[in-house]
KOLGUMAR-378279 format. One record per residue: residue in three letters; x, y, z of N, C-alpha, C in turn. Coordinates in Angstrom, 1 decimal. Example, Ala and Ser with C-alpha at 12.3 -4.5 7.8 and 13.67 -1.06 7.14 Angstrom:
<atoms>
@code = ala nc1 = 13.2 nc2 = -5.7 nc3 = 7.8 cac1 = 12.3 cac2 = -4.5 cac3 = 7.8 cc1 = 13.2 cc2 = -3.3 cc3 = 7.8
@code = ser nc1 = 12.8 nc2 = -2.2 nc3 = 7.1 cac1 = 13.7 cac2 = -1.1 cac3 = 7.1 cc1 = 12.9 cc2 = 0.0 cc3 = 7.9
</atoms>
This chain:
<atoms>
@code = met nc1 = 22.3 nc2 = 44.9 nc3 = 8.9 cac1 = 21.7 cac2 = 44.6 cac3 = 10.1 cc1 = 22.2 cc2 = 43.2 cc3 = 10.5
@code = pro nc1 = 22.6 nc2 = 43.0 nc3 = 11.8 cac1 = 23.2 cac2 = 41.7 cac3 = 12.2 cc1 = 22.1 cc2 = 40.7 cc3 = 12.4
@code = gln nc1 = 22.5 nc2 = 39.4 nc3 = 12.1 cac1 = 21.6 cac2 = 38.3 cac3 = 12.3 cc1 = 21.5 cc2 = 38.0 cc3 = 13.8
@code = leu nc1 = 20.3 nc2 = 37.5 nc3 = 14.2 cac1 = 20.0 cac2 = 37.1 cac3 = 15.6 cc1 = 20.5 cc2 = 35.7 cc3 = 15.7
@code = asp nc1 = 21.3 nc2 = 35.4 nc3 = 16.7 cac1 = 21.9 cac2 = 34.1 cac3 = 16.9 cc1 = 20.9 cc2 = 33.2 cc3 = 17.7
@code = thr nc1 = 20.3 nc2 = 32.3 nc3 = 17.0 cac1 = 19.2 cac2 = 31.4 cac3 = 17.6 cc1 = 19.7 cc2 = 30.0 cc3 = 17.9
@code = ser nc1 = 21.0 nc2 = 29.8 nc3 = 17.9 cac1 = 21.6 cac2 = 28.5 cac3 = 18.1 cc1 = 21.3 cc2 = 28.0 cc3 = 19.5
@code = ser nc1 = 21.2 nc2 = 28.9 nc3 = 20.5 cac1 = 21.1 cac2 = 28.4 cac3 = 21.9 cc1 = 19.6 cc2 = 28.3 cc3 = 22.4
@code = trp nc1 = 18.7 nc2 = 28.7 nc3 = 21.5 cac1 = 17.3 cac2 = 28.8 cac3 = 21.9 cc1 = 16.7 cc2 = 27.4 cc3 = 22.2
@code = phe nc1 = 17.1 nc2 = 26.4 nc3 = 21.4 cac1 = 16.5 cac2 = 25.0 cac3 = 21.6 cc1 = 17.0 cc2 = 24.5 cc3 = 23.0
@code = ile nc1 = 18.3 nc2 = 24.6 nc3 = 23.3 cac1 = 18.7 cac2 = 24.1 cac3 = 24.6 cc1 = 18.2 cc2 = 24.8 cc3 = 25.7
@code = thr nc1 = 17.9 nc2 = 26.1 nc3 = 25.6 cac1 = 17.3 cac2 = 26.9 cac3 = 26.6 cc1 = 15.9 cc2 = 26.5 cc3 = 26.9
@code = ala nc1 = 15.1 nc2 = 26.4 nc3 = 25.8 cac1 = 13.7 cac2 = 25.9 cac3 = 26.0 cc1 = 13.6 cc2 = 24.5 cc3 = 26.5
@code = leu nc1 = 14.5 nc2 = 23.6 nc3 = 26.1 cac1 = 14.5 cac2 = 22.3 cac3 = 26.6 cc1 = 14.9 cc2 = 22.2 cc3 = 28.0
@code = ser nc1 = 15.9 nc2 = 22.9 nc3 = 28.4 cac1 = 16.3 cac2 = 22.9 cac3 = 29.9 cc1 = 15.2 cc2 = 23.5 cc3 = 30.7
@code = thr nc1 = 14.5 nc2 = 24.6 nc3 = 30.2 cac1 = 13.5 cac2 = 25.2 cac3 = 31.0 cc1 = 12.3 cc2 = 24.2 cc3 = 31.2
@code = ala nc1 = 11.9 nc2 = 23.5 nc3 = 30.1 cac1 = 10.8 cac2 = 22.6 cac3 = 30.2 cc1 = 11.2 cc2 = 21.4 cc3 = 31.2
@code = ile nc1 = 12.4 nc2 = 20.9 nc3 = 31.1 cac1 = 12.8 cac2 = 19.8 cac3 = 32.0 cc1 = 12.8 cc2 = 20.3 cc3 = 33.5
@code = thr nc1 = 13.3 nc2 = 21.5 nc3 = 33.7 cac1 = 13.4 cac2 = 22.1 cac3 = 35.1 cc1 = 12.0 cc2 = 22.2 cc3 = 35.6
@code = leu nc1 = 11.1 nc2 = 22.8 nc3 = 34.8 cac1 = 9.7 cac2 = 22.9 cac3 = 35.3 cc1 = 9.0 cc2 = 21.6 cc3 = 35.6
@code = phe nc1 = 9.3 nc2 = 20.6 nc3 = 34.7 cac1 = 8.7 cac2 = 19.3 cac3 = 35.0 cc1 = 9.3 cc2 = 18.7 cc3 = 36.3
@code = ile nc1 = 10.5 nc2 = 18.8 nc3 = 36.5 cac1 = 11.1 cac2 = 18.2 cac3 = 37.8 cc1 = 10.6 cc2 = 19.0 cc3 = 39.0
@code = met nc1 = 10.5 nc2 = 20.3 nc3 = 38.9 cac1 = 10.0 cac2 = 21.1 cac3 = 40.0 cc1 = 8.5 cc2 = 20.7 cc3 = 40.3
@code = met nc1 = 7.7 nc2 = 20.5 nc3 = 39.3 cac1 = 6.3 cac2 = 20.1 cac3 = 39.5 cc1 = 6.2 cc2 = 18.7 cc3 = 40.1
@code = gln nc1 = 7.1 nc2 = 17.8 nc3 = 39.7 cac1 = 7.1 cac2 = 16.4 cac3 = 40.2 cc1 = 7.5 cc2 = 16.5 cc3 = 41.7
@code = leu nc1 = 8.4 nc2 = 17.3 nc3 = 42.0 cac1 = 8.8 cac2 = 17.4 cac3 = 43.4 cc1 = 7.7 cc2 = 18.0 cc3 = 44.3
@code = lys nc1 = 7.1 nc2 = 19.0 nc3 = 43.7 cac1 = 6.0 cac2 = 19.6 cac3 = 44.5 cc1 = 4.9 cc2 = 18.7 cc3 = 44.8
@code = ile nc1 = 4.5 nc2 = 17.9 nc3 = 43.7 cac1 = 3.4 cac2 = 16.9 cac3 = 43.9 cc1 = 3.8 cc2 = 15.8 cc3 = 44.8
@code = ser nc1 = 5.1 nc2 = 15.3 nc3 = 44.7 cac1 = 5.5 cac2 = 14.2 cac3 = 45.6 cc1 = 5.6 cc2 = 14.6 cc3 = 47.0
@code = leu nc1 = 5.8 nc2 = 15.8 nc3 = 47.3 cac1 = 6.0 cac2 = 16.2 cac3 = 48.7 cc1 = 4.6 cc2 = 16.5 cc3 = 49.4
@code = his nc1 = 3.5 nc2 = 16.5 nc3 = 48.6 cac1 = 2.2 cac2 = 16.8 cac3 = 49.1 cc1 = 1.7 cc2 = 15.5 cc3 = 49.8
@code = asn nc1 = 1.1 nc2 = 15.7 nc3 = 51.0 cac1 = 0.6 cac2 = 14.6 cac3 = 51.8 cc1 = -0.9 cc2 = 14.4 cc3 = 51.5
@code = phe nc1 = -1.1 nc2 = 13.2 nc3 = 50.8 cac1 = -2.5 cac2 = 12.8 cac3 = 50.5 cc1 = -3.0 cc2 = 11.9 cc3 = 51.6
@code = pro nc1 = -4.3 nc2 = 11.9 nc3 = 51.9 cac1 = -4.8 cac2 = 10.9 cac3 = 52.9 cc1 = -4.7 cc2 = 9.5 cc3 = 52.4
@code = gln nc1 = -4.2 nc2 = 8.6 nc3 = 53.3 cac1 = -4.0 cac2 = 7.2 cac3 = 52.8 cc1 = -5.3 cc2 = 6.5 cc3 = 52.7
@code = thr nc1 = -6.1 nc2 = 6.6 nc3 = 53.7 cac1 = -7.4 cac2 = 5.9 cac3 = 53.6 cc1 = -8.5 cc2 = 6.9 cc3 = 53.8
@code = pro nc1 = -9.3 nc2 = 7.2 nc3 = 52.8 cac1 = -10.4 cac2 = 8.1 cac3 = 53.0 cc1 = -11.4 cc2 = 7.6 cc3 = 54.0
@code = ser nc1 = -11.9 nc2 = 8.4 nc3 = 54.9 cac1 = -12.8 cac2 = 8.0 cac3 = 55.9 cc1 = -14.2 cc2 = 8.0 cc3 = 55.4
@code = ile nc1 = -15.0 nc2 = 7.0 nc3 = 55.8 cac1 = -16.4 cac2 = 6.9 cac3 = 55.4 cc1 = -17.3 cc2 = 7.7 cc3 = 56.3
@code = lys nc1 = -18.0 nc2 = 8.7 nc3 = 55.8 cac1 = -18.8 cac2 = 9.5 cac3 = 56.6 cc1 = -20.2 cc2 = 8.9 cc3 = 56.6
@code = ser nc1 = -20.8 nc2 = 8.7 nc3 = 57.8 cac1 = -22.1 cac2 = 8.1 cac3 = 57.8 cc1 = -23.1 cc2 = 9.3 cc3 = 57.7
@code = val nc1 = -24.1 nc2 = 9.0 nc3 = 56.9 cac1 = -25.2 cac2 = 9.9 cac3 = 56.6 cc1 = -26.4 cc2 = 9.5 cc3 = 57.4
@code = lys nc1 = -26.8 nc2 = 10.3 nc3 = 58.3 cac1 = -28.1 cac2 = 10.1 cac3 = 59.0 cc1 = -29.2 cc2 = 11.0 cc3 = 58.6
@code = leu nc1 = -30.2 nc2 = 10.4 nc3 = 58.2 cac1 = -31.4 cac2 = 11.2 cac3 = 57.7 cc1 = -32.2 cc2 = 11.6 cc3 = 58.9
@code = thr nc1 = -32.4 nc2 = 12.8 nc3 = 59.2 cac1 = -33.3 cac2 = 13.3 cac3 = 60.3 cc1 = -34.6 cc2 = 13.7 cc3 = 59.7
@code = lys nc1 = -35.7 nc2 = 13.2 nc3 = 60.4 cac1 = -37.0 cac2 = 13.6 cac3 = 60.0 cc1 = -37.4 cc2 = 14.8 cc3 = 60.7
@code = ser nc1 = -37.8 nc2 = 15.9 nc3 = 60.0 cac1 = -38.2 cac2 = 17.1 cac3 = 60.6 cc1 = -39.7 cc2 = 17.1 cc3 = 60.7
@code = asn nc1 = -40.2 nc2 = 17.6 nc3 = 61.8 cac1 = -41.7 cac2 = 17.7 cac3 = 62.0 cc1 = -42.1 cc2 = 19.1 cc3 = 61.5
@code = asn nc1 = -42.8 nc2 = 19.0 nc3 = 60.4 cac1 = -43.4 cac2 = 20.3 cac3 = 59.8 cc1 = -44.8 cc2 = 20.4 cc3 = 60.2
@code = pro nc1 = -45.3 nc2 = 21.6 nc3 = 60.5 cac1 = -46.7 cac2 = 21.7 cac3 = 60.9 cc1 = -47.7 cc2 = 21.2 cc3 = 59.8
@code = trp nc1 = -47.4 nc2 = 21.3 nc3 = 58.6 cac1 = -48.3 cac2 = 20.9 cac3 = 57.6 cc1 = -48.4 cc2 = 19.4 cc3 = 57.4
@code = glu nc1 = -47.4 nc2 = 18.7 nc3 = 58.0 cac1 = -47.5 cac2 = 17.2 cac3 = 57.9 cc1 = -48.4 cc2 = 16.7 cc3 = 58.9
@code = leu nc1 = -48.7 nc2 = 17.4 nc3 = 59.9 cac1 = -49.6 cac2 = 16.9 cac3 = 61.0 cc1 = -51.1 cc2 = 17.1 cc3 = 60.6
@code = lys nc1 = -51.3 nc2 = 18.1 nc3 = 59.8 cac1 = -52.7 cac2 = 18.5 cac3 = 59.5 cc1 = -53.1 cc2 = 17.8 cc3 = 58.2
@code = trp nc1 = -54.4 nc2 = 17.4 nc3 = 58.2 cac1 = -55.0 cac2 = 16.8 cac3 = 57.0 cc1 = -55.6 cc2 = 18.0 cc3 = 56.1
@code = thr nc1 = -55.1 nc2 = 18.0 nc3 = 54.9 cac1 = -55.6 cac2 = 19.1 cac3 = 54.0 cc1 = -56.1 cc2 = 18.4 cc3 = 52.8
@code = lys nc1 = -57.2 nc2 = 18.9 nc3 = 52.3 cac1 = -57.8 cac2 = 18.4 cac3 = 51.0 cc1 = -57.4 cc2 = 19.3 cc3 = 49.9
@code = ile nc1 = -56.9 nc2 = 18.7 nc3 = 48.8 cac1 = -56.5 cac2 = 19.5 cac3 = 47.7 cc1 = -57.6 cc2 = 19.3 cc3 = 46.6
@code = tyr nc1 = -58.2 nc2 = 20.4 nc3 = 46.2 cac1 = -59.2 cac2 = 20.3 cac3 = 45.2 cc1 = -58.7 cc2 = 20.4 cc3 = 43.8
@code = ser nc1 = -59.1 nc2 = 19.5 nc3 = 43.0 cac1 = -58.7 cac2 = 19.6 cac3 = 41.6 cc1 = -59.6 cc2 = 20.6 cc3 = 40.9
@code = pro nc1 = -59.2 nc2 = 21.4 nc3 = 40.0 cac1 = -60.1 cac2 = 22.3 cac3 = 39.3 cc1 = -61.3 cc2 = 21.7 cc3 = 38.6
@code = leu nc1 = -61.1 nc2 = 20.4 nc3 = 38.2 cac1 = -62.2 cac2 = 19.7 cac3 = 37.5 cc1 = -63.3 cc2 = 19.2 cc3 = 38.5
@code = ser nc1 = -62.9 nc2 = 19.1 nc3 = 39.7 cac1 = -63.9 cac2 = 18.6 cac3 = 40.7 cc1 = -64.7 cc2 = 19.7 cc3 = 41.4
@code = leu nc1 = -64.3 nc2 = 20.9 nc3 = 41.1 cac1 = -65.0 cac2 = 22.0 cac3 = 41.7 cc1 = -66.4 cc2 = 22.2 cc3 = 41.0
@code = pro nc1 = -67.4 nc2 = 22.7 nc3 = 41.8 cac1 = -68.7 cac2 = 22.9 cac3 = 41.2 cc1 = -68.6 cc2 = 24.0 cc3 = 40.1
@code = gln nc1 = -69.5 nc2 = 23.8 nc3 = 39.1 cac1 = -69.5 cac2 = 24.7 cac3 = 38.0 cc1 = -70.2 cc2 = 26.0 cc3 = 38.4
@code = gln nc1 = -69.7 nc2 = 27.1 nc3 = 38.0 cac1 = -70.2 cac2 = 28.4 cac3 = 38.4 cc1 = -71.0 cc2 = 29.0 cc3 = 37.3
</atoms>
């Protein structure tokens, strides 16, 4: 059975890794990132809920009359 020639595997793997690295660097360098991020102002709006206008009494179980 003939032996498999593996003498070129190292240079093939190395050149593939270098090519992928260069292609990724080029892809990232061509991407346009925003130079200055804009500040978004946050305004809190108060919503009028019907239960905020009414006065309700909350009874604690301990303050209820004994039955």
